N, C-alpha and C positions, 0 to 999 in steps of 0.2 A: 768786452763786457762778457759776463753769461748770461744765456736770453731763452727765455721758457714757452715754448709752442705749446699753445692746448689744438688740439686741431681731431679732425677724424681724420680724411684724402685717403683716395687710393695712392701707394708705394709712389709710381713712377711722378704724380701730380706733387703729391712731399717734396722729392727728391729734389725736381728738375725746377720748381714754380717757388718753393719756400728754403727749402735748404740751402741748395746751392749757393745761390745768390746771399743767403745769410753768412755763411760761409767768405764769400767772397771780400764780405767790407771787413775793411780794415779794424771795425771795434767790436770785430766778435771773435770772443775767444771758446767760448765752446755751446753747446745747443744742448737745452735738454724738454724732452718730445715728452709728451701728456698725452697720450691714447691709448687705444685698446690690445693694439700690438705694437713688437718689439717692427725695427725695418735696419732698414742702410744705415749703418753709424758710421759711413762715411771718415775711414782714415782714423777710428776713435776719437773724430772732433764733436761725436754726437751720443745721447746717454737718452733711452727711451725708458720711462714712467710709467708699469701699464697695470690694470686691477689681479692681473692675476686669477686667482679664481673665483672673482666679480665678474668678471669678463663679459658675462651671458646675463647679469643683474641688468636691471631698472637701480640698481643703487651704485651701481660701479660710478655716477656722474657726481653723487653728492663723496664717493672716495675722490676722487678727484678734485675736487675742491679740495680735501681734507689737505693729501697728498702733495699736489701744488704749494699748498702754502706753507708744510715742511721744508720744501724742495729750495722755496727759495730765502728762508733761514739759513739752510745746510749750506745751500750751494754759493749762496751772496747775488742770487740772480738780480740784476738790475732791471731790466725788462721785461715785460709779460705781452707775447701777439697770441691775438686771439682769431683763429680762421673760420668764418662763418657764421651767424648768427645764433641758429642753434641747435645742439645745447654749445656746441662749443667755445662758442663767441660769450655764450655768460657765463658758464663757470671762466672763460679766462679775467672777465670782468668783475666776479666775485673774486676772486684772487686778487686780482690789483686792488679792488676796495678795501678787503680784508688784513693785505697783509702794506696798504699804501706802497704799493709797485707802480709808475710807470705801463700803465697800456695801451696797448697799439691795436685796431682794429685793420683785422686787412678780408678787404674784398675778394673774393675773386670771381662773384658771378655777375657783379653791373649792381646800379641800383631798385634792381626784380630783389634783392636782398631783401632791402627794407619795407617793400610795402608789399610785397605780392600777398600777404594772409589779410590783407584789410587795413583802414584807415586805424584800428586802437594799438596791433601790430606793429603797427607803422610807429605812433607816433613813442612806445615804446621803448623800439630801435635805433631812436635818434635822441631822445632820451641816455639810454644806457651807454651806444656807443660816440656821442654827440661830445659825452663831457671826457671820456679818457683823454689820455693823453696826442694820441695821432688815429688818424687811418688813414690809408693806403685805399686808393682807386685803382681800374682798371685802364681808367680813361677819364678825359675829360666832359661826356653825359652827364656820371657818377658825381663827378666834381659838382657841376653845375646845380648840380638836384639837391647835395647832401647841401651846398653855401643858401642857395633858394630854400633850405629846410629850416634857415638860422645856424647853422655848422659851421664853424672858423672857420676862414681860408688859409690861415695858415698853419690850421691840424690836416691838412687834405695831400698826400701826397700821389702823383699819378706811379702807380706802378706795376705795367703790363703783366700781364700772364707770360708763358714763357711754353715755347713748344718741345716734346724730346729733343734733347742733345743732338743724338743721331738724327735728327729733321736736317739742319746745320750744318752737317757735312754729306748729304745730297749732289752724290753728281748731275752736270746738268744733262738732258737728253732733248734732244731737237726733236725729231720723228715720234709722233705718239698716235696711238691707235684710238682713244676716244676725245670725241671732238669735249665735248659734258664729264663729266663729275658731278653726283651728289653724293655727297657723305656726313651722313649723320639720320636719328632717332628719326622712326616714319611715324610722328602723329600731329593731332591736331596744329601745335605748333608749330612747327619745323615747316605746315604748307608745303608739303612735296605735290600739291595735287596745282600748283601754281607755273608750278617747272610742264605738268605734262601739258597744262592748258597752253604756253608757249608753245611747247612744240608740236601741239596740234595747228598751231597755226604759220608755224615754219616749212614745215615734212613736205608739203608740196616744191617750197624752196630750194631747200636740204635736201634731197633726197638721199643722199649717200652720207648724213650724221648718224655716229652713231655716240649713245650715252651709257651711259653706266650709271645705276640706282644704287648706292650699296647704304646698307641700313635694315633695320629691322624694327617693329613697333607696331601700335596698335590698330594705326589704319593702311597698316603694306597691304593685306586685299580689297580696300578698296582704291589703291592707288592700280594696282593691280586692273581691277576690273575699269578703269578711268581710261589706262593703256591699249585695253580690248577698244570699248565703243568710240575710241581715236582715231585706231587703225596706225598702234606705234610700236606696236608686238614685233617689228622686225628690226628696228632702228633702239632700242632699251633690252639692256642685260641690271637684271635684276642678281647682285652676286650677295645678296645676304646678307648678316652681320659679319665684318671684318675687324676680325680680333688680335691677329699676327698684328708686327709691327711693321715688317719687314714688308709682308705682303702690301700693305695699307701704302708704304712707300712704292710700294713698283705698282699701285694702281695710279697715285697722284702724279704720279713720273710720267702716265703713260697717256696721261689729257689733258688737253689743252687747257679748258675753262671748269673753274671752281662756280659752281652757283648754291647758291644759301634764299628761302627765298621768305626764312623764319618770322615769327611774329610780333618774337623779343629773345632777347641776347645779354649776354653778361657780357666777354669782352674772349668769343670763342676760339679756342687750341685748335679746336682742325682746319681756320682761317689761315691761323700761321704757318700751320704742317704743310699745306695746301700752296701758300706763297714761296715757302720754302724748296718746295718740290718742285716748282716754277710751275705752277700753276697760275695764269690770272684769274682772277676773281670778278663776279660779276653776282653782287652781296644784297638781298635788301637793309636799310639803315634804321637797322634797329643797335644799342647798346652803344659798345663804345669800340663800335668794328669805324668809325669815320677819323678815327685819329693814325687806323693805319693804311685805308687806302684814300687817296688822291682820285677822284672820279675825274676820267680820263688821262689820266694817267699808268699806273698801274691796275688798273678794275674799273669797273663802275656801281655807283651805286644806285637804288634804285628807291623810290619812298613808297607805292603803290602795293601792298602784300594780296590786295583783294583783287584787282581786277592785274588780268597779264597783257594788257598791252605795252605798261614804258620798259617792263621789264623783259617783251619780247625785241621792245626797241633797242635795250642794248644786246639781246646775245648779238643780235642782225649786224651792230657796229662790227665784229669783231669773228665772226664765223664766216668763215672763205675769204680772208684778209689773212693770210700767214704773216705778213708784213707786219699791220698793227701788233696780235699776238706773241711777233717776236718784242717788238722792240715796247712792248708793256709787261713783257717775261721780264726782263731786263730791268727794268724800273720793282716786278714784285722783288726780285731778289737781293734789293737791297732792304731789304727786309731783317737778313742777318744782321747786317750792322749795328739797324737800327735798337732791334730790341735784342737781349742776351744777357746771361749771369753775369758779365762783368759791369754792364751797366745799369742791371738794376742792384746788384751791390753798392755802388756810389750813390743810389736814390736811396740805402739804407744807411747810409753815412747821417744822410741827412736828417733821418726821419730819429736817427739815436741820440742826431744833435740836441736835440728837444726834448731829450729824455735827463737831459741832466740837472 
């Protein structure tokens, strides 16, 4: 099959999350990517269709519909994949509708993609994408949401997000400098203040605790001020935004626990990266996280993101208990076998079976 992918996406996300799994499917011959710029051609198996001089113009999206329709006919496209809702999901859906070609909608940020802009937009999203050939979702919570909204279960396929391939090859490191690492944007949704409040409860019991907070955002200064108020400046290192992938690997490999206090997520790749580096996750119960974390086996999941009591309890079950952390780490490493490019390629085989 020749496939048309309509998306924006950063280069590494496009390659790791979309192109490599598609190319591992035995049903895919060539991929044509409709987006604003070129990227990795992956041994000539990928061709980019870009707007050229219209790259900075809003008219480029209309061009993409026209160019996509031409590509369907010229290259005998058998299936169109739109990634995320606006605008590229709608561009792909329009091309599929106008050319009567199978349309597959690919979600990568969970059910928030459908409802986050209000009930009217939610209804439009559900109508537009629920009437397509198939929808891939990052986990069971998104699948259950779509079913509850009337989307046929037979159209929905679980397709987890993937970490950068380099994370799957990180060597095991047992001696680690940081007890806890937080790696995220620092905004209200990420809720890093909950970590600060939990540490305030723990600090007297664990005076040797070492914590790294990596990231930047509009709440960074508020978090730093809270750190001073709670007397935590000696145990927390603020590392700023870490962009280099090797620096990220070194930090995660040097940390025992990975924490996320977020109030809303889809299926965060940072969680998979941390588990591949041997960090034991202690994370809030949001999005499709529950599909990969089995609380009490390879990490802990807590429900209350407004009060630190439950979160603190989860941390104390592990901190200072190196045997427990070691056992949990071994279970966390199994993510390498359960979520992979090869496994996602097999899922794509099943998706394409209903496009015939």
